[in-house]
C-alpha positions in Angstrom: 214.3 112.5 181.1 210.9 110.9 180.8 211.2 107.2 181.5 208.0 105.4 180.7 206.0 107.7 178.5 206.7 106.1 175.2 204.7 102.9 175.9 202.0 103.4 178.6 199.7 106.1 180.1 200.7 107.8 183.3 199.1 109.7 186.1 199.6 113.4 186.8 201.5 112.4 189.9 203.9 110.2 188.0 204.6 113.0 185.5 205.0 115.6 188.3 207.5 113.3 190.1 209.5 112.9 186.9 209.5 116.7 186.4 210.5 117.2 190.1 207.5 119.3 190.9 204.2 118.9 192.9 201.0 117.8 191.3 199.5 121.3 192.1 202.3 123.0 190.2 201.8 120.6 187.3 198.1 121.3 187.3 198.7 125.1 187.3 201.2 124.8 184.4 198.7 122.7 182.4 196.0 125.3 182.9 198.3 128.2 182.1 199.3 126.5 178.8 195.7 125.9 178.0 196.1 122.1 177.7 192.7 120.5 177.9 192.7 117.3 180.0 189.7 115.5 181.5 189.7 115.3 185.3 191.0 112.0 186.7 192.1 110.7 183.3 195.5 109.1 182.6 197.9 111.1 180.4 198.5 109.4 177.1 202.2 108.9 176.3 202.2 111.6 173.5 200.5 114.1 175.8 202.9 113.3 178.7 205.9 113.9 176.4 204.4 117.1 175.1 203.8 118.5 178.6 207.3 117.4 179.6 208.8 119.3 176.7 206.6 122.4 177.2 207.6 122.5 180.9 211.3 122.6 180.1 210.8 125.3 177.5 209.0 127.6 180.0 
């Protein structure tokens, strides 16, 4: 489960590690789902949780 997303932003690499996938796979998933994220930005806690949930639904 997602550890630190409730209280601080995280990088794509941190989210990918928690999902057990590569950052490239995470990027492809984000693009496929049509989630709009600025390049090189941190993922806000709500967005990270949303992506985590969507990934497990897919």
